N, C-alpha and C positions, 0 to 999 in steps of 0.2 A: 830569381831562384835562390839568390842570397839573400835576399829577406826572410824565407820560408826556410831556410835552413838555421839562421839566426835565432827565429822564433821555435824552431824544435832544440835546438841547444838550452834556449832560456829554460823550457817545457823539462828537458831531461835534467838540468842540474837541479833546479827545482823539485823534481822526484826523488833523485838520488839525494838532495841533500848536500851539494857541493856550493860552496861558494857564498857568497851574499843573495843571489837567486835562492838559496837553500831557506831563509827564513821567510821572502815573499808570501804575502798569502794571496787566495782566490776569492775574494769579496769581493763585491761591485764598487764597494766604494774605499777597496784597500789597494792593491798592488794588481789587480786584473786586468788595466789598461795596458801593463808593462810587459805582460805576455800577449798582449792583442797586436801591439802596434807592430813591428814586425810583419805580423799577418795581414792585415788590413793596408800598412806599404807594399806588399805585395800585390793586393789587388788594387792598389791605384796605379800602381806600375806598368799591372799587364793592362788595364782598363786604356790607361795610356797610349800602350804601343800599340793596341789595336785599334784605337781612334785614329793616330799620328801617321798608322800607317810602316811603320817601321817593320811591323815585325814581317808585313807584304815582303818590303821590299829588301830584306834579310832574304827572306824565300827566293824568291823571285831570282836575287845574285847567286843563290845557290846553285839555281837550277840551271844558271847561264854559264857559269863555272864549270858545272858538270857537262854541259855540251858544249861550249869547246877544251874540255879536256877530250870527253870521246874524238872530239872531232882531231883534234893533234896524235891522240895515239892510231886511228885509222888513216891518216896521211903519213907518219910514220911506217905504220904496217905492210903500205905499200910502196915505201921507200921515196917518197916523194919529200922529207921530212927536212931538206935543203933548200927549197921550194916554197916554202912557206915560215912564216913568222910566228913561233907557237906563245902560248897564254906568258910564258915568263920572261919574253921578248926575246929570245934566242932561237934562229937557228941551226938543224942539227946538218950534222956537217955530212957531205955527200961519202960513201962508202964504195 
């Protein structure tokens, strides 16, 4: 996402003639690669994240965290939080 943001900023700076990017041209043999590089790196990053399983592992961890939080809330709602070690590693006090 950072690569896409950098690419968009470069394009906007060129469009509004801000800084040195305002002088870059869009010719194939000129400065086009400077605009295309961040977007190309974003594509490479997304491909790597999908192929390596990084994206899937992150999604599975988020799901496991949500499930554990829901379990913690339910145990607290039943008043049994003092018997259960929560995801944050703490036991709730018995009231």
